[in-house]
N, CA, C and O atoms as a GROMACS GRO file, in nm:
protein
  344
    1MET      N    1   3.660 -11.182  -2.891
    1MET     CA    2   3.680 -11.112  -3.005
    1MET      C    3   3.736 -10.963  -2.926
    1MET      O    4   3.851 -10.925  -2.906
    2TYR      N    5   3.593 -10.892  -2.889
    2TYR     CA    6   3.600 -10.797  -2.851
    2TYR      C    7   3.710 -10.718  -2.670
    2TYR      O    8   3.765 -10.614  -2.633
    3SER      N    9   3.676 -10.887  -2.612
    3SER     CA   10   3.784 -10.881  -2.487
    3SER      C   11   3.898 -10.790  -2.520
    3SER      O   12   3.921 -10.684  -2.462
    4PHE      N   13   3.984 -10.857  -2.646
    4PHE     CA   14   4.076 -10.884  -2.665
    4PHE      C   15   4.130 -10.777  -2.744
    4PHE      O   16   4.249 -10.746  -2.757
    5LEU      N   17   4.036 -10.730  -2.792
    5LEU     CA   18   3.990 -10.534  -2.851
    5LEU      C   19   4.044 -10.508  -2.728
    5LEU      O   20   4.157 -10.461  -2.716
    6CYS      N   21   3.999 -10.526  -2.670
    6CYS     CA   22   3.981 -10.397  -2.550
    6CYS      C   23   4.086 -10.382  -2.409
    6CYS      O   24   4.105 -10.298  -2.321
    7GLY      N   25   4.159 -10.561  -2.456
    7GLY     CA   26   4.257 -10.561  -2.360
    7GLY      C   27   4.406 -10.511  -2.387
    7GLY      O   28   4.487 -10.485  -2.298
    8ALA      N   29   4.442 -10.497  -2.584
    8ALA     CA   30   4.518 -10.475  -2.622
    8ALA      C   31   4.497 -10.276  -2.602
    8ALA      O   32   4.594 -10.216  -2.556
    9ALA      N   33   4.379 -10.203  -2.639
    9ALA     CA   34   4.378 -10.082  -2.612
    9ALA      C   35   4.479 -10.032  -2.497
    9ALA      O   36   4.585  -9.972  -2.482
   10ILE      N   37   4.361 -10.105  -2.412
   10ILE     CA   38   4.373 -10.036  -2.232
   10ILE      C   39   4.605 -10.087  -2.215
   10ILE      O   40   4.670 -10.010  -2.144
   11GLY      N   41   4.671 -10.192  -2.275
   11GLY     CA   42   4.749 -10.229  -2.310
   11GLY      C   43   4.876 -10.130  -2.337
   11GLY      O   44   4.982 -10.088  -2.291
   12ALA      N   45   4.752 -10.122  -2.488
   12ALA     CA   46   4.899 -10.048  -2.521
   12ALA      C   47   4.894  -9.908  -2.452
   12ALA      O   48   4.993  -9.851  -2.404
   13ALA      N   49   4.740  -9.849  -2.452
   13ALA     CA   50   4.734  -9.716  -2.347
   13ALA      C   51   4.797  -9.698  -2.260
   13ALA      O   52   4.852  -9.588  -2.268
   14ALA      N   53   4.838  -9.794  -2.103
   14ALA     CA   54   4.932  -9.830  -2.065
   14ALA      C   55   5.120  -9.752  -2.142
   14ALA      O   56   5.188  -9.650  -2.159
   15ALA      N   57   5.111  -9.924  -2.165
   15ALA     CA   58   5.230  -9.903  -2.201
   15ALA      C   59   5.246  -9.800  -2.211
   15ALA      O   60   5.342  -9.766  -2.141
   16LEU      N   61   5.177  -9.670  -2.298
   16LEU     CA   62   5.194  -9.516  -2.346
   16LEU      C   63   5.266  -9.400  -2.255
   16LEU      O   64   5.370  -9.335  -2.267
   17LEU      N   65   5.127  -9.406  -2.128
   17LEU     CA   66   5.137  -9.394  -2.025
   17LEU      C   67   5.312  -9.397  -1.933
   17LEU      O   68   5.406  -9.319  -1.946
   18PHE      N   69   5.302  -9.483  -1.871
   18PHE     CA   70   5.440  -9.516  -1.868
   18PHE      C   71   5.602  -9.544  -1.855
   18PHE      O   72   5.698  -9.554  -1.779
   19ALA      N   73   5.542  -9.551  -2.033
   19ALA     CA   74   5.715  -9.510  -2.122
   19ALA      C   75   5.736  -9.352  -2.070
   19ALA      O   76   5.658  -9.271  -2.019
   20PRO      N   77   5.859  -9.348  -2.101
   20PRO     CA   78   5.956  -9.243  -2.067
   20PRO      C   79   5.964  -9.109  -2.156
   20PRO      O   80   6.065  -9.089  -2.224
   21ALA      N   81   5.875  -9.032  -2.155
   21ALA     CA   82   5.818  -8.958  -2.352
   21ALA      C   83   5.775  -8.821  -2.281
   21ALA      O   84   5.717  -8.839  -2.174
   22LYS      N   85   5.786  -8.734  -2.308
   22LYS     CA   86   5.713  -8.610  -2.265
   22LYS      C   87   5.605  -8.630  -2.274
   22LYS      O   88   5.535  -8.729  -2.292
   23GLY      N   89   5.583  -8.483  -2.255
   23GLY     CA   90   5.417  -8.507  -2.215
   23GLY      C   91   5.332  -8.529  -2.377
   23GLY      O   92   5.295  -8.633  -2.431
   24LYS      N   93   5.324  -8.409  -2.416
   24LYS     CA   94   5.360  -8.395  -2.590
   24LYS      C   95   5.344  -8.519  -2.744
   24LYS      O   96   5.283  -8.542  -2.848
   25LYS      N   97   5.459  -8.568  -2.643
   25LYS     CA   98   5.451  -8.694  -2.757
   25LYS      C   99   5.376  -8.789  -2.737
   25LYS      O  100   5.300  -8.834  -2.823
   26THR      N  101   5.394  -8.848  -2.581
   26THR     CA  102   5.287  -8.960  -2.520
   26THR      C  103   5.174  -8.863  -2.580
   26THR      O  104   5.190  -8.862  -2.702
   27ARG      N  105   5.086  -8.797  -2.549
   27ARG     CA  106   4.910  -8.757  -2.578
   27ARG      C  107   4.904  -8.805  -2.765
   27ARG      O  108   4.815  -8.850  -2.836
   28LYS      N  109   5.022  -8.775  -2.785
   28LYS     CA  110   5.048  -8.767  -2.981
   28LYS      C  111   4.965  -8.920  -3.013
   28LYS      O  112   4.864  -8.980  -3.048
   29ASN      N  113   5.073  -8.921  -2.977
   29ASN     CA  114   5.137  -9.109  -2.946
   29ASN      C  115   4.931  -9.214  -2.924
   29ASN      O  116   4.866  -9.290  -2.997
   30ILE      N  117   4.904  -9.140  -2.752
   30ILE     CA  118   4.756  -9.233  -2.733
   30ILE      C  119   4.643  -9.198  -2.839
   30ILE      O  120   4.537  -9.249  -2.875
   31ARG      N  121   4.706  -9.105  -2.864
   31ARG     CA  122   4.558  -9.049  -2.981
   31ARG      C  123   4.597  -9.074  -3.154
   31ARG      O  124   4.546  -8.997  -3.236
   32LYS      N  125   4.659  -9.147  -3.185
   32LYS     CA  126   4.728  -9.242  -3.274
   32LYS      C  127   4.704  -9.437  -3.265
   32LYS      O  128   4.674  -9.534  -3.333
   33ALA      N  129   4.751  -9.389  -3.106
   33ALA     CA  130   4.678  -9.614  -3.145
   33ALA      C  131   4.519  -9.628  -3.093
   33ALA      O  132   4.465  -9.739  -3.091
   34ILE      N  133   4.434  -9.481  -3.043
   34ILE     CA  134   4.335  -9.511  -3.046
   34ILE      C  135   4.256  -9.472  -3.152
   34ILE      O  136   4.134  -9.486  -3.141
   35LYS      N  137   4.312  -9.419  -3.271
   35LYS     CA  138   4.280  -9.427  -3.417
   35LYS      C  139   4.282  -9.567  -3.509
   35LYS      O  140   4.210  -9.619  -3.594
   36LYS      N  141   4.405  -9.595  -3.443
   36LYS     CA  142   4.463  -9.716  -3.550
   36LYS      C  143   4.392  -9.808  -3.457
   36LYS      O  144   4.379  -9.918  -3.511
   37GLU      N  145   4.319  -9.802  -3.281
   37GLU     CA  146   4.202  -9.927  -3.271
   37GLU      C  147   4.046  -9.950  -3.310
   37GLU      O  148   3.965 -10.040  -3.331
   38GLN      N  149   4.059  -9.814  -3.306
   38GLN     CA  150   3.917  -9.780  -3.358
   38GLN      C  151   3.894  -9.773  -3.502
   38GLN      O  152   3.789  -9.719  -3.536
   39GLY      N  153   3.978  -9.819  -3.599
   39GLY     CA  154   3.961  -9.864  -3.748
   39GLY      C  155   3.981  -9.986  -3.752
   39GLY      O  156   3.973 -10.038  -3.864
   40MET      N  157   4.019 -10.081  -3.623
   40MET     CA  158   4.042 -10.185  -3.664
   40MET      C  159   3.866 -10.213  -3.610
   40MET      O  160   3.775 -10.246  -3.687
   41ILE      N  161   3.852 -10.190  -3.465
   41ILE     CA  162   3.705 -10.159  -3.414
   41ILE      C  163   3.601 -10.125  -3.525
   41ILE      O  164   3.521 -10.216  -3.546
   42MET      N  165   3.590 -10.031  -3.587
   42MET     CA  166   3.522 -10.029  -3.717
   42MET      C  167   3.477 -10.121  -3.816
   42MET      O  168   3.360 -10.151  -3.839
   43ASP      N  169   3.604 -10.174  -3.887
   43ASP     CA  170   3.610 -10.270  -3.975
   43ASP      C  171   3.552 -10.369  -3.910
   43ASP      O  172   3.449 -10.386  -3.975
   44MET      N  173   3.552 -10.462  -3.805
   44MET     CA  174   3.507 -10.524  -3.712
   44MET      C  175   3.363 -10.545  -3.699
   44MET      O  176   3.292 -10.630  -3.645
   45VAL      N  177   3.347 -10.454  -3.757
   45VAL     CA  178   3.159 -10.410  -3.713
   45VAL      C  179   3.095 -10.389  -3.858
   45VAL      O  180   2.991 -10.437  -3.902
   46GLY      N  181   3.185 -10.306  -3.918
   46GLY     CA  182   3.086 -10.288  -4.046
   46GLY      C  183   3.114 -10.526  -4.135
   46GLY      O  184   3.068 -10.588  -4.231
   47SER      N  185   3.172 -10.545  -4.067
   47SER     CA  186   3.191 -10.704  -4.120
   47SER      C  187   3.076 -10.836  -4.100
   47SER      O  188   3.046 -10.936  -4.167
   48ILE      N  189   3.021 -10.764  -3.944
   48ILE     CA  190   2.984 -10.854  -3.852
   48ILE      C  191   2.843 -10.815  -3.900
   48ILE      O  192   2.764 -10.906  -3.923
   49SER      N  193   2.803 -10.679  -3.917
   49SER     CA  194   2.678 -10.598  -3.931
   49SER      C  195   2.583 -10.687  -4.010
   49SER      O  196   2.467 -10.706  -3.975
   50PRO      N  197   2.669 -10.770  -4.181
   50PRO     CA  198   2.575 -10.798  -4.241
   50PRO      C  199   2.502 -10.933  -4.179
   50PRO      O  200   2.385 -10.970  -4.186
   51LYS      N  201   2.635 -11.001  -4.106
   51LYS     CA  202   2.595 -11.140  -4.053
   51LYS      C  203   2.479 -11.116  -3.958
   51LYS      O  204   2.387 -11.198  -3.958
   52ILE      N  205   2.475 -10.982  -3.855
   52ILE     CA  206   2.382 -10.964  -3.704
   52ILE      C  207   2.271 -10.956  -3.881
   52ILE      O  208   2.170 -11.025  -3.865
   53MET      N  209   2.275 -10.897  -4.015
   53MET     CA  210   2.116 -10.888  -4.052
   53MET      C  211   2.038 -11.013  -4.060
   53MET      O  212   1.917 -11.036  -4.049
   54LYS      N  213   2.166 -11.106  -4.086
   54LYS     CA  214   2.126 -11.227  -4.190
   54LYS      C  215   2.055 -11.305  -4.097
   54LYS      O  216   1.946 -11.362  -4.112
   55ALA      N  217   2.135 -11.300  -3.992
   55ALA     CA  218   2.089 -11.422  -3.871
   55ALA      C  219   1.932 -11.387  -3.846
   55ALA      O  220   1.837 -11.463  -3.828
   56LYS      N  221   1.939 -11.216  -3.852
   56LYS     CA  222   1.858 -11.174  -3.816
   56LYS      C  223   1.660 -11.256  -3.869
   56LYS      O  224   1.570 -11.307  -3.802
   57GLU      N  225   1.682 -11.220  -4.048
   57GLU     CA  226   1.613 -11.219  -4.132
   57GLU      C  227   1.566 -11.401  -4.110
   57GLU      O  228   1.491 -11.450  -4.194
   58GLU      N  229   1.608 -11.470  -4.016
   58GLU     CA  230   1.644 -11.609  -4.099
   58GLU      C  231   1.577 -11.644  -3.929
   58GLU      O  232   1.489 -11.730  -3.931
   59PHE      N  233   1.611 -11.586  -3.791
   59PHE     CA  234   1.525 -11.582  -3.739
   59PHE      C  235   1.376 -11.543  -3.776
   59PHE      O  236   1.288 -11.628  -3.785
   60THR      N  237   1.349 -11.383  -3.801
   60THR     CA  238   1.243 -11.388  -3.824
   60THR      C  239   1.134 -11.519  -3.943
   60THR      O  240   1.012 -11.518  -3.957
   61LYS      N  241   1.219 -11.600  -3.997
   61LYS     CA  242   1.152 -11.645  -4.096
   61LYS      C  243   1.145 -11.782  -4.073
   61LYS      O  244   1.073 -11.850  -4.146
   62ASN      N  245   1.232 -11.851  -3.951
   62ASN     CA  246   1.225 -11.936  -3.848
   62ASN      C  247   1.066 -11.918  -3.756
   62ASN      O  248   0.971 -11.996  -3.771
   63LYS      N  249   1.065 -11.825  -3.680
   63LYS     CA  250   0.941 -11.784  -3.569
   63LYS      C  251   0.811 -11.777  -3.655
   63LYS      O  252   0.704 -11.807  -3.602
   64ASP      N  253   0.818 -11.725  -3.824
   64ASP     CA  254   0.772 -11.724  -3.879
   64ASP      C  255   0.669 -11.854  -3.936
   64ASP      O  256   0.551 -11.856  -3.970
   65MET      N  257   0.728 -11.913  -3.932
   65MET     CA  258   0.780 -12.104  -4.000
   65MET      C  259   0.674 -12.181  -3.871
   65MET      O  260   0.563 -12.226  -3.897
   66VAL      N  261   0.730 -12.182  -3.745
   66VAL     CA  262   0.680 -12.204  -3.600
   66VAL      C  263   0.510 -12.164  -3.594
   66VAL      O  264   0.416 -12.242  -3.607
   67GLU      N  265   0.502 -11.994  -3.567
   67GLU     CA  266   0.369 -11.973  -3.507
   67GLU      C  267   0.300 -12.045  -3.721
   67GLU      O  268   0.212 -12.131  -3.724
   68ASN      N  269   0.317 -12.028  -3.762
   68ASN     CA  270   0.172 -12.090  -3.889
   68ASN      C  271   0.159 -12.259  -3.876
   68ASN      O  272   0.062 -12.328  -3.904
   69ALA      N  273   0.318 -12.307  -3.814
   69ALA     CA  274   0.284 -12.467  -3.724
   69ALA      C  275   0.170 -12.452  -3.630
   69ALA      O  276   0.054 -12.489  -3.647
   70VAL      N  277   0.227 -12.387  -3.521
   70VAL     CA  278   0.120 -12.341  -3.444
   70VAL      C  279   0.004 -12.309  -3.451
   70VAL      O  280  -0.046 -12.246  -3.358
   71ALA      N  281  -0.041 -12.331  -3.522
   71ALA     CA  282  -0.188 -12.259  -3.582
   71ALA      C  283  -0.249 -12.318  -3.640
   71ALA      O  284  -0.371 -12.324  -3.630
   72LYS      N  285  -0.188 -12.372  -3.706
   72LYS     CA  286  -0.208 -12.476  -3.824
   72LYS      C  287  -0.306 -12.608  -3.730
   72LYS      O  288  -0.416 -12.649  -3.765
   73GLU      N  289  -0.221 -12.659  -3.596
   73GLU     CA  290  -0.239 -12.785  -3.506
   73GLU      C  291  -0.327 -12.683  -3.427
   73GLU      O  292  -0.366 -12.768  -3.347
   74VAL      N  293  -0.370 -12.606  -3.400
   74VAL     CA  294  -0.431 -12.548  -3.254
   74VAL      C  295  -0.605 -12.536  -3.381
   74VAL      O  296  -0.724 -12.547  -3.351
   75ALA      N  297  -0.557 -12.518  -3.478
   75ALA     CA  298  -0.661 -12.497  -3.620
   75ALA      C  299  -0.723 -12.637  -3.615
   75ALA      O  300  -0.845 -12.639  -3.631
   76LYS      N  301  -0.673 -12.735  -3.599
   76LYS     CA  302  -0.678 -12.921  -3.639
   76LYS      C  303  -0.741 -12.940  -3.506
   76LYS      O  304  -0.852 -12.991  -3.511
   77VAL      N  305  -0.704 -12.914  -3.407
   77VAL     CA  306  -0.734 -13.011  -3.247
   77VAL      C  307  -0.911 -12.939  -3.254
   77VAL      O  308  -1.015 -13.004  -3.247
   78THR      N  309  -0.899 -12.787  -3.271
   78THR     CA  310  -0.988 -12.689  -3.241
   78THR      C  311  -1.124 -12.770  -3.351
   78THR      O  312  -1.223 -12.830  -3.308
   79LYS      N  313  -1.095 -12.751  -3.472
   79LYS     CA  314  -1.174 -12.794  -3.558
   79LYS      C  315  -1.169 -12.935  -3.496
   79LYS      O  316  -1.274 -12.916  -3.436
   80ALA      N  317  -1.122 -13.115  -3.443
   80ALA     CA  318  -1.120 -13.199  -3.373
   80ALA      C  319  -1.185 -13.240  -3.318
   80ALA      O  320  -1.229 -13.353  -3.341
   81SER      N  321  -1.231 -13.151  -3.195
   81SER     CA  322  -1.300 -13.232  -3.100
   81SER      C  323  -1.314 -12.989  -3.060
   81SER      O  324  -1.236 -12.897  -3.033
   82PRO      N  325  -1.482 -13.010  -3.087
   82PRO     CA  326  -1.522 -12.857  -3.001
   82PRO      C  327  -1.551 -12.861  -2.814
   82PRO      O  328  -1.601 -12.766  -2.754
   83ALA      N  329  -1.526 -12.936  -2.774
   83ALA     CA  330  -1.557 -12.922  -2.672
   83ALA      C  331  -1.414 -12.821  -2.628
   83ALA      O  332  -1.408 -12.741  -2.535
   84ALA      N  333  -1.286 -12.862  -2.745
   84ALA     CA  334  -1.140 -12.805  -2.660
   84ALA      C  335  -1.117 -12.659  -2.674
   84ALA      O  336  -1.009 -12.603  -2.655
   85THR      N  337  -1.270 -12.580  -2.724
   85THR     CA  338  -1.324 -12.440  -2.746
   85THR      C  339  -1.350 -12.350  -2.618
   85THR      O  340  -1.339 -12.228  -2.600
   86LYS      N  341  -1.391 -12.460  -2.532
   86LYS     CA  342  -1.504 -12.397  -2.472
   86LYS      C  343  -1.447 -12.411  -2.293
   86LYS      O  344  -1.518 -12.367  -2.203
   0.00000   0.00000   0.00000
């Protein structure tokens, strides 16, 4: 999705640069296109941020569960075989 938006922005800028218009009008059109794309990107970032935070929380929760499970198994092995600690 990010590549598509970048491509669209570059294409829009190129079209404006090669369009037969006066410099002042071309610069105005470029600023307008950039503001439009910037708004779309900010909206996309705003909608993705909560998903990233949720994924981070899930990862941390799962990581903690795995660490606890491994610690329990290590404790079992250590308790069952004192030679394993030497």
